[in-house]
C-alpha positions as CSV (number, residue, x, y, z in Angstrom):
1,M,98.1,68.3,22.6
2,R,96.3,67.2,25.7
3,V,94.6,63.9,25.9
4,W,91.3,63.7,27.8
5,F,89.6,60.6,29.1
6,I,85.9,61.3,29.6
7,T,83.3,59.0,31.1
8,G,79.6,59.3,30.1
9,A,80.6,61.2,27.0
10,S,77.7,60.4,24.7
11,R,75.4,63.1,26.0
12,G,75.0,66.0,28.5
13,F,78.0,67.6,30.0
14,G,80.3,64.8,28.7
15,A,79.4,65.3,25.0
16,L,79.6,69.1,25.3
17,I,83.0,69.0,27.0
18,T,84.2,66.5,24.4
19,E,83.3,68.9,21.7
20,Q,85.0,71.8,23.4
21,A,88.2,69.8,24.0
22,L,88.3,68.7,20.3
23,N,87.7,72.3,19.2
24,A,90.7,73.3,21.3
25,G,92.9,70.9,19.4
26,D,93.0,68.3,22.1
27,A,92.4,64.5,21.8
28,V,89.6,62.8,23.6
29,V,89.0,59.2,24.6
30,A,85.2,59.4,24.9
31,T,83.7,56.5,26.8
32,A,80.1,55.2,27.0
33,R,78.5,51.8,27.6
34,N,77.8,51.7,23.9
35,P,80.6,53.6,22.0
36,Q,78.3,53.9,18.9
37,T,76.3,56.4,20.9
38,V,79.4,58.6,21.0
39,T,79.9,58.4,17.3
40,D,76.3,59.0,16.6
41,R,76.4,62.2,18.8
42,L,79.9,63.5,17.9
43,G,80.7,62.0,14.5
44,H,84.2,60.9,13.4
45,H,87.3,63.0,14.3
46,P,91.0,62.1,14.0
47,N,91.5,63.1,17.7
48,L,88.4,61.2,18.9
49,L,88.5,57.6,20.2
50,A,85.2,56.2,21.2
51,V,85.6,53.3,23.7
52,A,83.2,51.0,25.4
53,L,83.1,51.4,29.2
54,D,80.7,50.4,31.9
55,V,82.3,52.2,34.8
56,T,81.1,49.6,37.2
57,D,83.3,47.0,35.4
58,E,86.9,47.2,36.7
59,A,88.3,45.1,33.9
60,E,86.6,47.4,31.3
61,A,88.1,50.4,33.1
62,N,91.6,49.0,32.9
63,A,91.2,48.0,29.3
64,A,89.8,51.4,28.3
65,A,92.8,53.2,30.0
66,E,95.2,50.9,28.1
67,Q,93.4,51.7,24.8
68,A,93.8,55.4,25.5
69,V,97.5,55.1,26.1
70,K,98.0,52.8,23.2
71,R,96.3,55.3,20.8
72,F,97.6,58.6,22.2
73,G,100.5,57.7,24.4
74,K,99.3,59.4,27.6
75,I,96.3,60.6,29.6
76,D,96.4,64.2,30.7
77,V,92.9,64.8,31.9
78,L,90.5,62.3,33.5
79,L,87.0,63.6,33.6
80,N,84.8,61.4,35.8
81,N,81.4,62.5,34.5
82,A,79.3,59.3,34.4
83,G,76.6,59.2,37.0
84,F,72.8,59.5,37.6
85,G,70.4,60.7,40.2
86,L,67.9,59.2,42.6
87,L,64.9,61.3,43.8
88,G,63.1,60.2,47.0
89,A,63.2,60.5,50.7
90,V,66.1,58.5,52.4
91,E,63.6,56.0,53.9
92,E,61.9,55.5,50.5
93,A,65.0,54.5,48.7
94,T,65.3,50.7,48.4
95,A,68.5,48.7,49.0
96,V,68.7,47.8,45.3
97,E,68.3,51.5,44.2
98,I,71.0,52.6,46.7
99,E,73.4,49.9,45.7
100,K,73.0,50.7,42.0
101,L,73.5,54.4,42.6
102,Y,76.7,53.9,44.6
103,A,77.9,51.3,42.0
104,T,78.1,54.0,39.4
105,N,78.5,57.3,41.2
106,V,81.1,56.2,43.8
107,F,82.5,52.8,43.0
108,G,82.5,53.4,39.3
109,L,84.4,56.7,39.8
110,L,86.9,54.8,41.9
111,K,87.4,52.0,39.4
112,V,88.1,54.4,36.6
113,T,90.4,56.6,38.7
114,R,92.4,53.6,39.9
115,A,92.7,52.5,36.2
116,V,94.0,55.8,35.0
117,L,96.3,56.8,37.9
118,P,99.2,54.4,37.1
119,H,99.6,56.1,33.8
120,M,99.5,59.6,35.4
121,R,101.9,58.5,38.1
122,R,104.3,57.3,35.4
123,Q,104.0,60.6,33.7
124,R,104.3,62.6,37.0
125,S,101.5,64.8,35.6
126,G,97.8,64.9,35.0
127,H,94.5,66.4,36.2
128,I,91.6,64.5,37.6
129,I,88.3,66.3,37.4
130,N,85.4,64.8,39.3
131,I,81.9,65.9,38.6
132,S,80.1,66.3,41.9
133,S,77.1,68.6,42.4
134,I,76.0,71.4,44.6
135,G,74.4,68.4,46.3
136,G,77.9,67.3,47.2
137,Y,78.3,70.4,49.4
138,V,74.7,71.1,50.5
139,S,72.3,68.2,50.9
140,H,68.6,68.6,50.2
141,G,65.4,66.8,51.2
142,G,64.4,64.4,48.5
143,W,68.0,64.0,47.3
144,G,69.6,62.5,50.4
145,V,71.0,59.2,48.9
146,Y,72.1,61.0,45.7
147,C,73.7,63.7,47.7
148,S,75.5,61.1,49.9
149,T,77.2,59.7,46.8
150,K,78.4,63.2,45.9
151,F,79.6,63.9,49.5
152,A,81.6,60.6,49.1
153,V,83.1,61.9,45.8
154,E,84.1,65.1,47.5
155,G,85.8,63.3,50.4
156,L,87.7,61.1,48.1
157,S,88.7,64.0,45.9
158,E,90.1,66.0,48.9
159,A,92.2,63.1,49.9
160,L,93.3,62.4,46.3
161,S,94.4,66.0,46.0
162,A,96.7,65.7,49.1
163,E,98.1,62.3,48.0
164,L,98.7,63.2,44.3
165,Q,100.0,66.8,44.6
166,P,103.5,65.6,45.4
167,L,103.4,63.5,42.2
168,G,102.5,66.4,39.9
169,I,98.8,65.4,39.6
170,K,96.0,67.9,40.2
171,V,92.5,67.3,41.4
172,T,89.4,69.5,40.9
173,I,85.9,68.9,42.2
174,V,83.1,70.4,40.0
175,E,79.9,71.4,41.7
176,P,77.2,72.3,39.2
177,G,73.9,73.8,40.3
178,Y,70.8,73.2,38.1
179,F,71.8,73.2,34.5
180,R,69.5,72.7,31.5
181,T,70.7,69.1,30.7
182,D,68.8,65.9,30.6
183,F,69.7,65.2,34.3
184,L,66.0,65.4,35.3
185,D,64.9,63.2,32.4
186,E,64.1,59.5,33.0
187,S,67.4,58.7,31.2
188,S,69.4,60.2,34.0
189,L,67.1,60.4,37.0
190,N,65.5,57.5,38.9
191,V,62.5,58.1,41.2
192,S,62.4,55.8,44.1
193,H,59.7,53.2,43.8
194,G,59.1,52.9,47.6
195,L,57.0,56.0,47.9
196,I,55.6,56.6,51.4
197,G,52.6,58.9,51.9
198,D,53.8,60.5,55.1
199,Y,56.5,62.3,53.1
200,D,54.1,63.9,50.6
201,E,54.0,67.2,52.7
202,T,57.7,67.2,53.6
203,P,60.6,68.7,51.6
204,A,61.1,65.2,50.0
205,G,57.5,65.2,48.6
206,A,57.7,68.8,47.5
207,M,60.9,68.1,45.6
208,R,59.2,65.6,43.4
209,T,57.0,68.4,42.1
210,T,59.8,70.9,42.0
211,A,62.1,68.7,40.0
212,A,59.4,67.9,37.4
213,G,58.7,71.6,37.0
214,A,62.3,72.6,36.8
215,N,63.1,70.1,34.0
216,H,64.5,72.0,31.0
217,A,63.9,75.3,32.8
218,Q,67.1,75.3,34.8
219,P,69.1,78.5,34.9
220,G,72.5,77.0,34.0
221,D,73.7,76.9,30.4
222,P,75.5,73.6,29.7
223,A,77.5,75.0,26.8
224,R,79.0,77.7,29.0
225,L,80.0,75.1,31.6
226,A,81.7,73.1,28.9
227,K,83.8,76.1,27.8
228,A,84.6,76.9,31.5
229,M,85.9,73.3,31.9
230,V,88.5,73.8,29.2
231,K,89.5,77.0,30.9
232,I,90.0,75.1,34.2
233,V,92.4,72.6,32.6
234,N,94.4,75.5,31.1
235,E,95.0,77.0,34.6
236,P,98.4,76.3,36.1
237,N,96.9,76.3,39.6
238,P,93.3,75.1,39.2
239,P,90.9,75.2,42.2
240,L,90.2,72.1,44.3
241,R,86.5,73.1,44.2
242,I,84.7,75.1,41.6
243,P,80.9,75.7,41.8
244,F,79.2,76.4,38.5
245,G,76.0,78.5,38.4
246,S,74.8,81.4,40.5
247,D,72.4,79.0,42.4
248,A,75.4,76.9,43.4
249,V,77.4,79.9,44.6
250,A,74.4,81.2,46.6
251,A,73.8,77.7,48.2
252,I,77.5,77.5,49.2
253,E,77.5,81.0,50.7
254,A,74.3,80.2,52.6
255,K,75.6,77.0,54.0
256,N,79.0,78.5,55.0
257,A,77.2,81.3,56.9
258,S,74.9,78.8,58.6
259,V,77.7,76.5,59.7
260,E,79.6,79.6,61.0
261,R,76.6,80.7,63.1
262,E,76.0,77.2,64.5
263,L,79.6,76.7,65.4
264,A,79.7,80.1,67.2
265,A,76.5,79.2,69.1
266,W,77.8,75.8,70.2
267,R,81.6,76.4,70.4
268,D,81.9,76.3,74.2
269,L,80.2,72.9,74.4
270,A,82.2,71.6,71.4
271,V,85.5,72.4,72.9
272,S,84.5,71.3,76.5
273,T,85.1,67.7,75.7
274,D,88.9,68.0,75.7
275,F,91.0,66.9,78.7
276,P,91.9,69.8,80.9
277,K,95.1,71.4,79.6
278,E,97.1,70.4,82.6
279,D,96.1,66.7,82.0
280,A,96.7,66.8,78.3
281,V,99.5,64.6,77.0
282,S,101.7,66.1,74.2
283,V,102.0,63.8,71.2
């Protein structure tokens, strides 16, 4: 029996993945700021432990990890799912909004990961799954600050994968496209209060309308993603990155092609900044 530790487990992807893990016979430590919301959503189950966790609180993260190990003896899968969005042009985002976003999406993820890793290192096994976004690979106008948090998650995850592979711990970055969750609802998405009229006719302004119109009409099926997540943890060699949704796959393919074209066009200038080969010093 695997033991999952899931943040943001009371709704959205977190709740659906918790259900799928329990259905698979696994145990789940399902965390939320208010654990009662987990019980209200998922009910009572012998393999379910609802735990209070504000991911921005390092002491709570350490205590939650200790509770998990005390109850189930180990943590096999850490799913860093807690997070929220911020819609607005980069200039429109206030310092308070930016700091709050990073506190959860980046620093919260780090606090929980650092709380769980000592237990996984002791086991010499485990799987860390970090929920990023297609916005962690391809940034978009109107989502700049949010995307920057997901770019940070991807950079951290790449390094973690290299650092932890020798210790028997796997890392996977999940990049969902648009899924029909409550991400675009007010409960998960903040809209910057510092609106600037000059951006109304830019991609940032257009995104405000697009996001509102896309809410609950997104192409991705959250239930299918939840099932796919269980498949990922069953893989002996899971991917470092896995996009979910045809829109995410298309966006990655388009960016990769664009980067390749740009690199080819500017390659000569890019490599021209090396010392001449005869002057280069071997290191």
